[in-house]
ROSE-608266 format. One record per residue (C-alpha): residue number from 1; x, y, z. Coordinates in pm, whole numbers, plus 32768, in hexadecimal, padded with zeros to 4 digits. Example, Ala and Ser with C-alpha at 12.3 -4.5 7.8 and 13.67 -1.06 7.14 Angstrom:
1; 84CE; 7E3E; 830C
2; 8557; 7F96; 82CA
//
This chain:
1; 858C; 8699; 85AF
2; 8667; 8663; 873A
3; 8509; 863F; 87B7
4; 84AE; 855F; 86CF
5; 85F4; 8496; 8707
6; 8561; 8405; 8845
7; 8464; 8368; 8792
8; 84E3; 8227; 86F0
9; 83D0; 81B8; 85E1
10; 839A; 7FEC; 8587
11; 834C; 8017; 83FA
12; 82FC; 7EA0; 8397
13; 837D; 7E0A; 8219
14; 8477; 7F47; 81CD
15; 84BE; 7E73; 809B
16; 837B; 7F26; 7FFE
17; 82FF; 802F; 7F4C
18; 8250; 80DA; 8047
19; 8304; 8076; 8148
20; 8447; 80E5; 80CE
21; 839A; 826F; 809F
22; 8345; 8250; 81F1
23; 8483; 81F9; 829D
24; 84F2; 8319; 8199
25; 83DE; 844F; 8208
26; 841D; 8396; 8381
27; 85EF; 83F5; 8380
28; 85A1; 852F; 82D5
29; 848D; 85B9; 8406
30; 85DC; 856F; 850B
31; 8525; 83FF; 8578
32; 8604; 82B8; 8603
33; 8582; 81B1; 850D
34; 85A6; 802D; 8533
35; 8502; 7F59; 83E1
36; 84DD; 7DCE; 83C2
37; 8544; 7CF8; 8285
38; 850F; 7B85; 8282
39; 869F; 7B89; 8251
40; 87BF; 7C7F; 82AE
41; 8870; 7C43; 8157
42; 873A; 7D24; 80D4
43; 87B8; 7E4B; 81CC
44; 88B5; 7EC4; 80B8
45; 8770; 7ECF; 7FCB
46; 86EF; 7FAD; 80C5
47; 87D7; 80A6; 80E6
48; 8814; 80B9; 7F49
49; 8677; 814D; 7F4F
50; 86E4; 8244; 8038
51; 87FB; 82AB; 7FD8
52; 8748; 82D5; 7E78
53; 8658; 8371; 7F21
54; 8728; 8465; 7F8E
55; 8722; 8467; 80F7
56; 8881; 84AB; 81CC
57; 88AE; 83EA; 82BD
58; 8813; 8287; 8336
59; 892C; 82C3; 847E
60; 87BA; 82A8; 851B
61; 874B; 8177; 846A
62; 8745; 7FF9; 850D
63; 8704; 7EAA; 8465
64; 863F; 7D79; 8504
65; 8616; 7C33; 8428
66; 84A7; 7BC3; 8488
67; 8396; 7AFD; 839C
68; 8217; 7B03; 839F
69; 820A; 79EC; 83EC
70; 82C3; 7982; 8526
71; 82DA; 7A0E; 8647
72; 844D; 7A30; 8666
73; 84E2; 7B87; 8675
74; 83E4; 7C48; 867B
75; 8412; 7C73; 87F0
76; 8532; 7D2F; 87AB
77; 84C0; 7DCC; 867F
78; 83B7; 7E79; 8781
79; 8430; 7E9B; 88D0
80; 8478; 7FE9; 8902
81; 838C; 80B5; 880F
82; 829C; 81BD; 8847
83; 8231; 812D; 86E5
84; 81DA; 8042; 85EC
85; 8195; 808C; 844B
86; 8148; 7F51; 83CE
87; 815A; 7F19; 82AC
88; 81E1; 7E01; 8264
89; 80CF; 7CCA; 81A4
90; 80FA; 7B94; 811F
91; 8091; 7BB1; 7F8B
92; 8115; 7A5D; 7EE8
93; 819B; 7A9C; 7D86
94; 803B; 79CF; 7CE7
95; 7F13; 79C3; 7DA4
96; 7ECD; 7821; 7E80
97; 7DDF; 76FC; 7DFA
98; 7DA0; 7743; 7F56
99; 7D2C; 78BE; 7FF1
100; 7D9A; 7843; 8126
101; 7EEB; 7851; 80BC
102; 7EC0; 79DF; 80C0
103; 7DD6; 7A1F; 81BD
104; 7E2C; 797A; 82ED
105; 7F91; 79FB; 82A0
106; 7F22; 7B9A; 8298
107; 7E74; 7B3D; 83BA
108; 7F1E; 7A67; 84C0
109; 8064; 7B82; 8485
110; 7FB2; 7CF1; 84B6
111; 7F32; 7C1C; 85E1
112; 80A4; 7B89; 8648
113; 8112; 7D08; 85F3
114; 7FEB; 7D82; 8716
115; 8028; 7C7C; 8814
116; 8177; 7CC6; 8846
117; 815A; 7E6B; 87F2
118; 804E; 7E1A; 890B
119; 8159; 7D83; 89F0
120; 8252; 7E6F; 89C0
121; 8165; 7FAE; 8A1D
122; 819C; 803B; 888C
123; 80A6; 817E; 889D
124; 803A; 8144; 8751
125; 8022; 8033; 862D
126; 7FA5; 80E8; 84A3
127; 7F6C; 7FE8; 83AC
128; 7F38; 7FCA; 827E
129; 7E15; 7F3E; 820A
130; 7DAD; 7F9F; 80B0
131; 7C5D; 7FF5; 800F
132; 7C67; 7E83; 7FD0
133; 7B89; 7E6E; 812A
134; 7AC8; 7FB1; 80FB
135; 79F0; 7F8F; 7F43
136; 79E2; 7E51; 7EF4
137; 78B4; 7D40; 7F15
138; 7785; 7E15; 7F7E
139; 7720; 7E77; 7DFE
140; 76AF; 7FCB; 7E3A
141; 76B5; 8090; 7D43
142; 765F; 8227; 7D3F
143; 7748; 8263; 7EB8
144; 789D; 8303; 7F4C
145; 793E; 822B; 7FD2
146; 79C3; 8268; 8139
147; 7A6A; 81DD; 826C
148; 7925; 8155; 82DE
149; 7919; 808D; 8203
150; 797F; 7F30; 81C7
151; 79AA; 7DE7; 8101
152; 78C7; 7CF3; 8112
153; 79D1; 7B87; 80F8
154; 788B; 7AAC; 80D5
155; 786F; 7B47; 7FAA
156; 78D6; 79DA; 7EAB
157; 7953; 7B1C; 7D8A
158; 7A25; 7B62; 7E6C
159; 7B75; 7B12; 7E2B
160; 7C84; 7A54; 7F4F
161; 7D4F; 7BBE; 7F61
162; 7C45; 7CB2; 7F69
163; 7BBB; 7BA6; 808C
164; 7D2D; 7B91; 8139
165; 7D06; 7CFE; 817C
166; 7BBE; 7D22; 81DE
167; 7BC1; 7BE1; 830A
168; 7D65; 7C8A; 836C
169; 7CAF; 7DC9; 83AA
170; 7BB0; 7D5B; 8457
171; 7C50; 7C80; 8538
172; 7D5A; 7D86; 857C
173; 7C59; 7E93; 85EC
174; 7B6B; 7D3C; 86AD
175; 7CF2; 7D4A; 875B
176; 7D03; 7E6C; 87D8
177; 7BB1; 7ECC; 8857
178; 7BC0; 7DA1; 893A
179; 7B78; 7E1F; 8A84
180; 7C82; 7E7A; 8B9B
181; 7D89; 7ECA; 8A27
182; 7E3F; 7FFA; 8A2C
183; 7F04; 7FCD; 88B0
184; 7E52; 811C; 87E3
185; 7E16; 80C5; 864F
186; 7E29; 8136; 8501
187; 7DFA; 80E5; 83FA
188; 7E3D; 815C; 829B
189; 7D52; 80F2; 8162
190; 7E09; 812C; 8004
191; 7DBB; 8119; 7EA2
192; 7E9D; 80BF; 7DAE
193; 7FBB; 8140; 7E00
194; 80A5; 8216; 7D10
195; 81E6; 82D9; 7D48
196; 8351; 82EC; 7D29
197; 8419; 8195; 7D28
198; 854C; 815E; 7E3D
199; 85E8; 806E; 7DA3
200; 857A; 7F77; 7C7A
201; 8466; 7E9F; 7D19
202; 8342; 7F09; 7C70
203; 81F0; 7ECC; 7D20
204; 804F; 7E4B; 7C6C
205; 8014; 7FC4; 7C0D
206; 816F; 8018; 7BA6
207; 817F; 7EBA; 7ADC
208; 8038; 7F83; 7A4E
209; 80D8; 8086; 79AA
210; 8211; 7FB1; 797D
211; 8165; 7EAC; 78AC
212; 80B6; 801C; 77E9
213; 81C4; 80A0; 7775
214; 824F; 7F79; 7714
215; 8176; 7F36; 7600
216; 8103; 7DC2; 76DE
217; 7FA6; 7E90; 76F3
218; 7F45; 7E85; 7572
219; 7DC6; 7F0A; 75F9
220; 7D5A; 7F67; 7766
221; 7C25; 7EC2; 7813
222; 7B28; 7F8C; 78B0
223; 7B86; 7F66; 79F0
224; 7B84; 80C4; 7B09
225; 7C3E; 8136; 7C25
226; 7CA6; 8228; 7CDB
227; 7E39; 825C; 7CFD
228; 7EE3; 8313; 7E23
229; 8050; 838C; 7E53
230; 8132; 82BF; 7F11
231; 81D5; 83E7; 7FA1
232; 8090; 8445; 803D
233; 8027; 82D8; 80A0
234; 8182; 8313; 8173
235; 812A; 845B; 81C9
236; 7FCB; 83E3; 825D
237; 803E; 82C9; 82E5
238; 8128; 83AF; 83C9
239; 8014; 84D2; 8412
240; 7F42; 83AC; 849A
241; 806C; 8352; 8592
242; 804D; 8457; 8656
243; 7F06; 84F0; 8649
244; 7E4A; 8510; 87A0
245; 7CF7; 8496; 86A6
246; 7D9B; 83C3; 85DE
247; 7D98; 8293; 86CD
248; 7C42; 819F; 8694
249; 7C48; 820B; 853A
250; 7C45; 8192; 83C7
251; 7C7B; 82C5; 827E
252; 7C93; 8269; 8151
253; 7DCC; 82C1; 804B
254; 7D11; 834A; 7F1F
255; 7D6C; 8461; 7E31
256; 7C54; 84EA; 7D15
257; 7B60; 8448; 7C72
258; 7B5C; 82E4; 7BFC
259; 7C7F; 82B5; 7A93
260; 7C2E; 8176; 79C6
261; 7D84; 80EB; 793B
262; 7D00; 8176; 7807
263; 7D3D; 82D0; 78A5
264; 7E6B; 8294; 7963
265; 7F20; 8207; 77DB
266; 7EA0; 8380; 776D
267; 7F63; 8410; 784B
268; 80B0; 835A; 7830
269; 8066; 83B1; 768E
270; 805B; 84F2; 76C3
271; 815C; 8551; 777C
272; 8294; 843C; 770B
273; 824B; 84A4; 7585
274; 8358; 837F; 7486
275; 8370; 82E8; 7621
276; 8217; 8236; 7636
277; 81B0; 8208; 74F2
278; 8168; 80A4; 754B
279; 805C; 8112; 7656
280; 7F40; 80AC; 75CB
281; 7DF0; 81AB; 754A
282; 7CE6; 80B0; 754E
283; 7BFD; 7FD3; 764C
284; 7BCD; 7E9E; 7621
285; 7A6D; 7E15; 7626
286; 79C1; 7D9A; 778F
287; 7962; 7C4C; 76B6
288; 7AD4; 7C36; 7627
289; 7B33; 7C61; 77A2
290; 7A6A; 7B54; 7839
291; 7AB9; 7A6D; 7716
292; 7C36; 7AD0; 7778
293; 7C09; 7A76; 78EF
294; 7B3A; 7913; 78A3
295; 7CC3; 78A4; 784B
296; 7DDD; 799B; 7975
297; 7D85; 7947; 7ABA
298; 7E2B; 7AB0; 7AAB
299; 7D08; 7B7A; 7A37
300; 7C25; 7AA7; 7AF7
301; 7BED; 7B95; 7C20
302; 7BA5; 7CA7; 7B2F
303; 7A88; 7C3F; 7A46
304; 7987; 7C93; 7B5B
305; 7A2C; 7E0C; 7B75
306; 79E7; 7E41; 7A05
307; 7969; 7FA6; 798D
308; 790F; 7FE3; 7B2F
309; 799E; 8161; 7B39
310; 79AE; 8171; 7D07
311; 79CF; 82AE; 7DD2
312; 7A7F; 82F0; 7EBF
313; 7A76; 83F7; 7FFE
314; 7B9F; 8470; 805E
315; 7B22; 85A0; 8150
316; 7B92; 84EE; 82A5
317; 7D0A; 84C5; 8255
318; 7CF3; 8665; 8206
319; 7C1C; 86CD; 830F
320; 7C7C; 862C; 8431
321; 7E10; 8612; 83CC
322; 7E21; 8718; 82FE
323; 7E9A; 862E; 81BB
324; 7EF5; 86CE; 808D
325; 7F2F; 85C4; 7F86
326; 7F86; 85FA; 7E1E
327; 7EDC; 85C7; 7CF1
328; 7ED8; 8459; 7C45
329; 7F3A; 84E2; 7B08
330; 80A7; 8581; 7BB6
331; 80A9; 841B; 7C7B
332; 8082; 838F; 7B06
333; 816F; 8439; 7A62
334; 8266; 83F7; 7BA0
335; 8226; 827C; 7B87
336; 8252; 8290; 7A04
337; 83F8; 8392; 7A21
338; 8429; 8263; 7B35
339; 844C; 8161; 7A3D
340; 84B4; 81F7; 790E
341; 85CA; 8250; 79EB
342; 8600; 80F9; 7A7C
343; 8611; 804E; 78F2
344; 8732; 816F; 7894
345; 87E5; 811C; 7994
346; 87B4; 7F95; 794A
347; 87E5; 7FA8; 77CC
//
């Protein structure tokens, strides 16, 4: 613990679901931690989340105001750091009409952090990418995805968000592979992140659980995904931060086999009794989902994924970093517990 206190780690986007768990674990391991927020007015929000998570002391935590779309504040935040966990990524409330409104900030934001990290002689940056940069746009069947796979951003069926994550990660690798660049980079590519909330802001994945509990989903679309617990994704970031063999590598963060939304619904339904009475028990036919998607910009990106079951390997993270993730059942159930607890507090 004392040895780690000499190591300074910056976690970008401290108010985020994953970032808050990264900060929590780093403090528990004894590191000196910095985090960025777009406004210092949000400092109390982060402190409240950490307090909820059981952190005994935040004396080794400091805050810096910085926005990924601007240069201001980043040099102060990064100067003197040994490591950077670049978790923050711009994500709009709704998909823009021009995909470049999403692609350009994602790529430029990551490069802004990497360039200053190189300038300030940071040892290693761990970048949060996504399975979005791995498993889309190439029509592979009977294929187990691993870290050698890349999404094809040129495929017209790839959504703006998926394209932005792919292009941003590719730009990061191109930057660190430039001649004379000694900055180390490791990348984490998580699937859908579930797990316990530390605050009242619901991530996209947890929003699915809430909609199921609230009865807003009357029948589950035949969409499949793989889940992972936020605590394990944070743990994987920290392992990749220090492990000698992690530099220059990507690591898929996933647990178990693919789930359908109906599978998720049944996990919740079978464990929460009357609290889950509104959770649906049937699937939505694909033809009806396509009809809904024709009139809904939010649904359109999912239409190309209907019925597609993707198998993903986490062997590299397990073998290289000795990573041992929780089951997807535990990740989903802890999400539901958090959401129900939050609802009780609001009543």
